[in-house]
C-alpha positions, 0 to 999 in steps of 0.5 A: 119873584111871583106876580103880585096878583097871585100872592096873598097879602099878609099885612096892611101898612097903615102909615100912608104918609111915610116914604120909608118904613122899617123892615121890622114893620112888615112881613115880606110877601115875595122876593126878587134880586133886583127891583126897579121902580119905574119903567121909563127910559132909565128903568127899562135900560136898568132892567136890560142891564141887570137881567143879563145875569141869568142867575138873577131875578129882575123885577120892573114895576110901573105905576101906570098902565103903559111903560115909557114915561117921558122917554116915550114922549121924547124923540128917543134920540140918545147922544153919544160921541165916538161911536162907529156910526159916526165914524162910518160917515166920517165924524171923528170926535170923542167923549171929551167933545160931548162933555165940553158941549154939555159943560159949556151949555150949563156954565160948568154948574153940573158935576163935571166928573159925572158929565165926563163919566156919562159921556165916556160911557155913551159909546158903550151904551149905544153899541150895547143897545144895538149889538147886544139887544138889537135895538134899531138906532141910526145916526141923525146927520141932517141937523143939529140941535142948539149948541151941539158941535157935531152930529151925535144923536142916535135915533130910533125909527121915526125919531120917536121915543115910542119905538125905542120903548116898544123895542126895549119892552119886547126884549125884557118880556122875552127874558125868562128872568125878568118880570114887568108889572104895570099898574103896580106902583111902588109906594114906599121903601123898606129899610133897616138901619139905613140900608134898603131891603125892599119896597112896598108896592101895589094899588088895590092892595099893597105887598112888601117885596124883599129885594137885594138891590133897588133902583129908583127910576121914577123920573122927576117931579114935573107932574107935582105942581107943589114941588115945581113951585117950591123948587123951580122958577115962577115963570114955569110953575104954571106953564103947560105940563107936557110930561108923563103923569107919573112924574110926581117926585116919589123916588126923590122923596124916598131917597131923601128920607133915607138921607140921600143928598139932593142937588140942582133941584131948580133945574128943568127942561122946558120946550118952546113950541107946543102947538096951541089948540092941538097940543102937538109938539112942533119939533124944534127941527122946524126952528133949527132948519130956519124957522123963527118965532114972533109974539102977538106984536109980530116982534122977535123976542129972543134968539131961538137957537139958544135952546128950546128949554130956556126959550120956553121961558121966553115964550111963557113971558109973552102976552097970553103965554103964546108965540107964533112959529113962522117957517116955509115950504122947504122946511115943511117938506124936509121934515115930513116923514122924518119926525113922527112928531111933525107928521102927527102935528100935520095930521092934527091940522096944526099948521096954516099956510099962505102965499105971503107973510102978511096973509099968514100972520092975519090967519094966525093972529099976530100983527101982519106988517110987523111979522113981515118986517121981522121975516124980511130983517131975518132974511137980510141978515141970512143973506149978509151972513151976519147975526140978526137982530136977536143975535142969532147966527145958527140954523138959519135959511132964507124963508121963501113963499109959500109960508107956514106957521102955527101958534105955540106955547112954552111948556115944562117937560121934566125936571133935572134935579134929584138925588146925588149919585156916584159913578155906579148910580148909587145914592149918596149921602151928604157925607159921601157914603152910599145908601146901601142897596139903593140906586137912582137914575134919570129924573130921580137922580141929579142931572147934568144940566146945572141950574134952571132951564138954560143949562139943558142941552138936547139929549141930557135927559136920555143921557142920564136916564139910559146912561145911569140906568145901565150903570145901575143895572150892571153894578147891581148885577155884578155886586150880587154875582160876586 
């Protein structure tokens, strides 16, 4: 495919409201073998997988000026069970263990076959990224996110998705048969008799691009308030949105218009600890290393270790939608230099410190005596080795002076429902047939988190983004090479 900037436009498509147009209505301007819409974690991975076939031309289109999407905003930690990096530190587990954790977290409400398939492919995903594409990933073995039974997160430097995305972009730009164009939104699918034949793309001007295979990697719809209100619970609909601006549900709507089935559209990932004022993310490692949250009255209002996604809803429900994160110097020093998100929050002045809990609470704006009582009760439960007043028993340590804290709010990160796909990430109709030529992954596809916020297990987003992205790219390339 030639660059859109150099090709003349032959036809303007007038029906801006249609998500899919007939191939008979357009004259294709340019051609490619595999067209990927969206350059987040899913699209970048799909591009790497597809372009391994050097006989194919692979085109990746991103509607914003930067690649990465939600993957760049994440920690970049990819869960996988059974990798050599685990074995090197004495961890012996397999995909079935990871699948069990995911299914227990979502109450077995997700597609169990898809969950097990992605977990089984997670090992190959990690080894492929490191061995074939020389990406910098290391095993995180100093803390576990809620409900992970083992250390299985594989992280980029700084535990920051920006580094992961930057390396993937570099690898793609080094390939002669892969082309990446930013500021080039896909606006419509082009189809004939229900089969996808290409896309319409462009911002200042639109052009029709013929493609043998189209992979939808446009993420979910968390940036589309109308869709969030239609599908997700009311408490999160007006919460702070902390995801990529491009997540407006485009790919989901396109696939649905072609008959693609939808599932789990009420599922989403929230986050409980976005710092009020600075907008920085206070990594949940603060909590899982022993931090707690109280409301304005200085009261604990739930078990923080149940997960940052569902706890986000608990935070939103507090007076003024805020809570106060309380931790200590041990945690502060442990996290510095390990998490870029934490370092950035520190640089922005997100945290306040004091010698006593009462002084800290007075500075933050929560009730001093009640906050002190909450910390003392928590410490007593830790010392006794018993669950505390909110039932928490995981990720705890006695909090000692000096103390640190910040005001936080609950937020919406991304949605987890979308198009139903098969084991190759091909889009399926209600009757189980495939939409020919069309794949979906990441937030555009149905996730593995069941329903609502409670089913999200940390890492589920990149599991479906990069897992389905790789499966889609490999299958598209293989089917064209046959």
